[in-house]
C-alpha positions as CSV (number, residue, x, y, z in Angstrom):
1,M,-122.7,89.2,38.2
2,Y,-122.4,92.9,39.5
3,F,-125.0,95.0,41.0
4,F,-125.6,98.5,42.2
5,M,-127.2,99.9,45.3
6,M,-129.9,102.8,45.7
7,Y,-131.6,104.0,48.9
8,D,-135.2,104.2,48.6
9,N,-136.5,106.8,50.9
10,K,-140.3,106.0,50.7
11,S,-139.8,102.6,52.0
12,K,-136.4,103.1,53.7
13,A,-135.1,100.2,52.1
14,L,-131.7,99.5,49.8
15,L,-132.6,98.3,46.7
16,K,-130.5,96.0,44.7
17,L,-130.3,96.5,40.8
18,D,-128.9,94.5,38.3
19,H,-127.3,97.0,36.0
20,F,-126.2,94.8,33.5
21,S,-129.5,92.7,33.2
22,H,-131.5,95.9,32.7
23,K,-132.7,96.3,29.3
24,M,-134.3,98.9,27.8
25,T,-138.3,98.4,26.9
26,K,-139.6,99.9,23.8
27,V,-142.8,99.8,22.1
28,S,-143.8,99.4,18.3
29,L,-145.2,102.8,16.9
30,G,-147.0,101.0,14.3
31,I,-145.0,102.7,11.4
32,P,-142.6,100.6,10.5
33,E,-140.2,103.8,9.1
34,F,-139.9,105.1,12.5
35,D,-139.7,101.6,14.2
36,E,-136.8,101.3,11.6
37,F,-135.7,104.9,12.9
38,L,-135.9,104.8,16.5
39,G,-136.8,101.2,17.5
40,G,-139.7,102.1,18.9
41,F,-141.1,104.3,21.8
42,E,-139.1,103.7,25.0
43,T,-141.6,102.6,28.0
44,D,-140.4,104.4,31.0
45,V,-139.8,108.0,29.8
46,I,-141.4,110.9,27.9
47,T,-140.5,111.4,24.2
48,T,-141.4,114.7,22.7
49,L,-141.9,115.5,18.8
50,Y,-141.7,119.3,18.4
51,G,-141.6,121.5,15.2
52,P,-144.1,123.8,13.4
53,S,-147.7,123.6,12.4
54,G,-148.1,120.9,9.8
55,S,-144.7,118.8,10.3
56,G,-146.2,116.0,10.9
57,K,-146.8,115.9,15.0
58,S,-150.5,114.7,15.0
59,N,-150.0,112.3,12.3
60,I,-147.7,110.4,14.3
61,C,-149.8,110.3,17.2
62,L,-152.8,109.1,15.2
63,L,-150.8,106.6,13.9
64,S,-149.3,105.4,17.2
65,A,-152.6,105.6,18.8
66,S,-154.5,103.4,16.2
67,H,-151.4,100.7,16.4
68,I,-151.4,100.4,20.1
69,A,-155.2,100.5,20.3
70,K,-155.2,97.3,18.8
71,N,-154.2,95.3,22.0
72,K,-154.3,98.1,24.9
73,K,-155.7,101.2,25.9
74,V,-154.6,104.7,24.4
75,L,-155.3,107.9,26.9
76,Y,-155.2,110.6,24.9
77,I,-155.3,114.7,25.7
78,D,-156.1,116.7,22.5
79,T,-155.6,120.4,23.4
80,E,-156.1,121.9,19.6
81,G,-158.5,119.4,17.7
82,G,-156.1,117.2,16.0
83,F,-157.9,114.0,16.8
84,S,-159.5,113.8,13.7
85,I,-161.9,110.9,13.1
86,E,-162.0,111.5,9.6
87,R,-157.9,111.2,9.7
88,L,-158.5,107.9,11.4
89,K,-160.9,106.5,8.9
90,Q,-158.1,106.7,6.2
91,I,-155.4,105.2,8.2
92,C,-157.4,102.5,9.9
93,P,-159.9,100.6,8.2
94,N,-161.4,99.0,11.6
95,Y,-161.6,102.3,12.9
96,T,-164.8,101.9,14.8
97,E,-163.0,98.8,17.1
98,I,-159.9,101.0,17.4
99,L,-162.1,103.8,19.1
100,K,-163.4,101.9,21.5
101,N,-160.0,101.4,22.9
102,I,-159.2,105.1,22.7
103,F,-160.2,107.5,25.5
104,V,-160.0,111.1,24.6
105,L,-159.9,114.7,26.7
106,K,-160.3,117.8,25.4
107,P,-159.4,120.4,27.7
108,T,-160.0,123.8,26.2
109,N,-158.1,126.0,28.7
110,F,-154.9,125.6,30.9
111,D,-157.4,125.0,34.5
112,E,-159.0,121.9,32.5
113,Q,-155.4,120.6,31.0
114,T,-154.1,120.3,34.6
115,K,-157.7,118.9,36.2
116,S,-157.0,116.4,32.8
117,M,-153.3,115.3,33.8
118,S,-155.0,114.5,37.6
119,K,-157.8,112.4,35.7
120,L,-154.9,110.3,33.8
121,K,-153.7,109.5,37.3
122,Q,-156.7,108.1,38.2
123,M,-157.3,106.3,35.2
124,I,-153.9,104.6,35.2
125,S,-154.1,103.9,39.3
126,S,-157.4,101.5,38.4
127,D,-156.2,100.2,34.9
128,A,-152.7,100.7,34.4
129,K,-151.6,97.1,33.1
130,N,-154.1,97.9,30.1
131,I,-152.8,101.1,29.3
132,G,-150.7,101.0,26.3
133,I,-149.8,104.7,25.9
134,I,-150.4,108.3,27.4
135,I,-150.5,111.1,24.0
136,I,-150.6,114.9,24.6
137,D,-151.1,116.8,21.5
138,T,-150.2,119.4,22.2
139,I,-148.5,119.8,26.0
140,S,-148.3,123.8,25.1
141,M,-150.9,125.5,23.3
142,L,-153.2,126.4,26.5
143,Y,-150.1,127.3,28.1
144,R,-149.4,129.6,25.3
145,L,-152.4,131.1,25.7
146,E,-152.5,131.0,29.4
147,L,-149.3,132.8,29.6
148,G,-150.8,135.3,27.1
149,T,-153.8,136.2,29.6
150,T,-152.0,136.0,33.2
151,D,-149.5,138.5,35.3
152,N,-148.7,135.3,37.3
153,V,-145.9,133.6,35.0
154,Y,-144.5,132.1,37.7
155,E,-147.5,130.0,38.6
156,V,-148.4,128.8,35.1
157,N,-144.6,127.9,34.7
158,R,-144.9,126.2,38.0
159,S,-148.1,124.3,36.5
160,L,-146.6,123.3,33.7
161,G,-143.6,121.8,35.4
162,K,-145.8,119.9,37.9
163,Q,-147.5,118.5,34.6
164,I,-144.3,117.2,33.3
165,A,-143.1,115.9,36.9
166,Q,-146.4,114.0,36.8
167,L,-146.2,112.5,33.3
168,A,-142.5,111.3,34.0
169,E,-143.5,109.7,37.5
170,I,-146.4,107.8,35.5
171,A,-143.9,106.9,32.5
172,R,-141.3,105.6,35.2
173,K,-143.7,103.9,37.5
174,N,-145.8,101.8,35.7
175,N,-143.7,101.6,32.5
176,I,-146.2,103.6,30.0
177,P,-144.6,105.4,27.2
178,V,-145.7,108.9,27.4
179,L,-146.1,110.9,23.9
180,I,-146.2,114.6,24.0
181,T,-145.8,117.2,21.1
182,N,-145.2,120.7,21.3
183,Q,-145.2,124.0,19.3
184,V,-141.9,126.0,18.3
185,Y,-141.2,129.5,18.0
186,A,-138.2,131.2,15.5
187,D,-134.8,132.1,17.2
188,F,-134.2,135.8,16.5
189,D,-130.4,135.6,16.9
190,E,-130.2,131.9,14.8
191,K,-132.7,132.5,12.2
192,D,-132.2,128.9,11.2
193,K,-133.1,127.6,14.3
194,V,-136.4,127.2,16.2
195,N,-137.0,126.8,19.8
196,M,-139.5,124.9,21.7
197,V,-142.3,126.2,23.8
198,G,-141.9,125.8,26.8
199,G,-138.0,126.0,27.2
200,D,-136.0,123.7,29.7
201,L,-139.1,122.6,31.5
202,L,-139.9,120.2,28.4
203,K,-136.4,119.6,27.4
204,Y,-135.1,118.4,31.0
205,G,-138.6,116.6,31.3
206,S,-138.2,114.3,28.1
207,K,-135.4,111.8,27.8
208,C,-136.0,111.5,23.9
209,L,-136.7,114.9,21.7
210,I,-137.4,114.1,17.9
211,E,-137.4,117.8,15.7
212,L,-139.7,117.4,13.1
213,Q,-139.2,119.5,10.2
214,K,-140.8,120.8,6.6
215,T,-138.8,120.7,3.5
216,P,-138.9,123.0,0.7
217,D,-140.6,120.1,-1.5
218,G,-143.5,119.2,1.0
219,L,-141.5,116.6,2.6
220,R,-140.7,116.2,6.2
221,R,-137.7,115.1,8.3
222,A,-137.5,113.9,11.9
223,I,-134.1,114.7,13.3
224,I,-132.8,112.9,17.3
225,R,-132.1,116.0,19.0
226,K,-131.6,113.7,22.4
227,H,-131.6,110.0,23.4
228,R,-130.5,107.7,26.2
229,A,-129.0,105.4,23.4
230,M,-129.1,107.1,20.2
231,P,-126.7,109.4,18.2
232,E,-127.8,113.0,18.3
233,G,-128.6,114.3,14.6
234,Q,-130.0,111.0,13.2
235,E,-132.5,111.5,10.8
236,I,-135.0,110.4,8.3
237,V,-137.0,112.0,5.4
238,F,-140.8,111.0,5.2
239,K,-143.6,111.8,3.5
240,I,-147.1,112.0,4.6
241,V,-149.9,110.1,2.6
242,E,-153.3,109.2,3.0
243,K,-152.8,105.8,4.7
244,G,-149.9,107.4,7.1
245,I,-146.5,107.8,6.6
246,E,-143.5,106.6,3.7
247,K,-140.3,106.7,3.6
248,A,-138.6,109.5,1.1
249,K,-135.6,110.3,-0.7
250,E,-133.3,113.0,1.0
251,S,-133.9,116.6,0.8
252,K,-132.2,119.5,1.4
253,G,-133.6,122.8,3.5
254,F,-136.5,123.3,5.8
255,K,-139.0,125.9,6.3
256,L,-139.3,127.0,9.6
257,F,-143.1,127.6,9.5
């Protein structure tokens, strides 16, 4: 048996970690097609879904929330009104029971979003073992609006970076998966490419990055752009239906917006 040692500054102690016995823990998304594709969400990291409006981000969030809420609590920050009760009714017949385990925060500006992150920490500190996932849909909308109304860009970026760091710490210390969605904008140098709003702050804070695309024939494509254990570029084509998501046949090309 082999071990490696790590020094913990906080406790001033050496921690002995069994490198070979450590297993990556994942939780089901409740979407068979995506469970086959990803194997589930990793529980100790941030997973980011990014893509244009209508690419399926909120649908995946709602499907995952409704599945995990069957057994555990879901903490859901909805910054752009994507949490739809009507959509939940379509995908989840027993939605009234499911809603009892979904706690939704709806910040309307960037300052309220910052305060919502602090509230998450308070809720988790008292009930971590019963929380199954944290979802933020989307992390960048209110940030984007704040950038358009302030001269202090550095302070806004610093605040977003602190939020990402808080979420990463929550995931790592409590083994709770964190799912965030993000908006995109067109790359002016490469017309067939999109960039995530927030850039490196979100790219480096997430251990799993999934790009979502819309295809010309109305389907959606999910592509792994970053993962600790899966090859980049692996993809799945799917369609959004009344009951959720279904796997679809390969579709060429994509629409930026």
